[in-house]
N, C-alpha and C positions, 0 to 999 in steps of 0.2 A: 504494500500500500504506500503510495506516495502522497503525503499530506503537505502540499506546498503552496496552495493559493485559495482565495475566496471566490473566484469567478464561476466555477463550475465543478461538477463531480461526475464521475462515470465509473461503471463496473463491467467486468467481463467474468462470467462464471461458466465453467465447463465441468460437468460431473462425469465421473468414471462410468463407462458403459462397455459394450463389447468391442468398440473401436479404440476407446481411450482407457489406458491403464491407470491414469491418475486423475484426480479432481484438481482443478486449478481455479483460483480466484485472483483477479487483478482489480485493484481499486486506485482511483486517482482523484486528487483535488487539484484544480487548475488555476494557475495564474496566467491569464491570457496575454500573450505578447505578440506572437506571430499567428496569423490567420484567426481572427477573433470570431469567425463564423462557427456555426454548428459543425461544419466539416472538420474543424480542428479539435473536436472533442476527443478526449482519451478515456479509456484505452482505444487505440487505433489499430487497424489491421491491414493486411494486404488484400488483394482483390478477392481471393477465395476464402478468407477467414482462417487460414492455417498458420499465420504468423501474427502475433499481437504484441503491442508494446505499451508500457507506461514509462514516461520519460520526464525527467526534471533537468532543466538547463537550457543551453543554447548551442547550436552547432553553427559556427561561423561560416564554414565553407559549404553549407547545404545547397546554395543555388547551383554551384558548379557540379556537385554530385548529382543533384536532381536532373540537370540537363543531360548528363552522361547516362543516367539510368533511363530517362525517357527515350533517349536514342537507342537503347537496348530493348525497348518495347514495354517498359513498365508504365502502368497507368496510375495516375495520382488522382485522388478525390479531394485533396486539400492543398493548401499552400504551406503546410507545416514542415518544420525541420524533423519532427518526430516520424512522420510518414517516410521521409527520406531514409531514415535508419532502417525501417522495416524493409524497404526495397533493396537497400545495400546489403542487408543480411541475407535476403533471398538470393541475391546475385553472387555474393562472395563469402557468406558465412561469417564466422567470428573474425576471419582475417580482414574483413572490411572495416572493422572497428579501428584499425591502425590509421585509417584515412580520415578519421573524424578530428576536426579541429574545433575546440571549444571547451566549455565547462559543462559537465553532464554526469548524470547517473541514470541508468535505465535498466529495465528488465524486459527481455524478449521471451515470449512463450512460443515455442515451435511445436505445434500439434503433430506435425509429421514425424518428428523424431522423439516426441514426448519429452522434450528437454526445456528447462528454464535457464536462461542465460542472463547473468547480471554483469554490468560493466560500469566502470567509473573512470572519470577523466584523469589525465596524467598527473596533475598536481593534487587532485583530491579536493577540489573546491566544493563539489556537491556531495553531500553525505549519502551513504548507503550501508545499512547494517543488515545482518542476517543471522539466522540460527536454525539448527536442526533440533527438533524436540520430538522424540519418539518417531512416529511415522510422518510428522509434519515438518515442512521447511517453510520458514517465514522470513520475509524481508520487508524493509521499509526505509523511508528517508529519515526516520527518527526512532530512537529506542522506545519512546513511550507508546508508539503504535504497536510494537511487538508485545509490550507489557500489558496491553488491553486484553490479551488472551489470558483467561483465568487459570489455564493450565501451566503457564510459565511461572517458574519459581524465581523470585527476586533474591538471588544469592550474590553477595559482593565477591568480586574477584580481588583478593588481597594483593596479589602481584601487580594488578593493574592500578590499585590504589597507591602502591609504592612507586610505580612509574609516574603517576600523577604528581605525587609529592616531590619527586626528583626533577621532573621536566616541566611541571605546571600544565601538562596535558597528557592524554593517553594516546600513544601512537598506535596506528593500525598494525595488526588486526585486532588489537585488544579493545575492550570496553570495560566499564566498571562492573558489568554483570557477567557472571559465568554463563557460558553457552551462547552469548550474543557477541558477534564479531563485526568489525568494520571491514568492508572490502578495501584492500590496499589500493592506493592511487595507481592508475595506469594498468590495472588488472581487470580480468574478467573471470567469472566463475560459471561453471556449468553444473547444474543439478539434473541428473538423469539416472533412471533405474535405481534410485536411492543412494547414489554415489555423488560426492562433490569433487569436482576437479577445478583447480584454480590455475 
């Protein structure tokens, strides 16, 4: 869940069935900057609804990427930079993330491979936290969103507290709570078949 703005909210839910092995839910609160129309509402998907994204940030080079992707036959429904990431992922997979210039954190759900991909900008301007709790994998732009789940135990990570007292901040991948991690700047994470790969 990305809780980043007051302008709009959107949800995508997909329950497990014979085709889908996992249930997924994506939520987004929007601060409208690019494409203020209804077409820019998140979560946003590709043409056939097999790739979905929730996105926080701004991609500075999205116009040139969009032109390139349109030249390859991708059809866009909005003028957003977030939809550009969807089509870039369709075209190049996670390797395309290296081409993104900007400040961002996002999650891509790929229904075809049943995988969730999280990505964070190179400097780590935009926050992204995650954790695996039993059979659930949760992520958000703020720890307090994860803590809304009553099943999550709020246990202090004493090593992280020591890091905070030493450096006056807690470096990634640590957070103050055990089991909740920050995605490191410039990294992406794939959650698939119950496995996490960073």
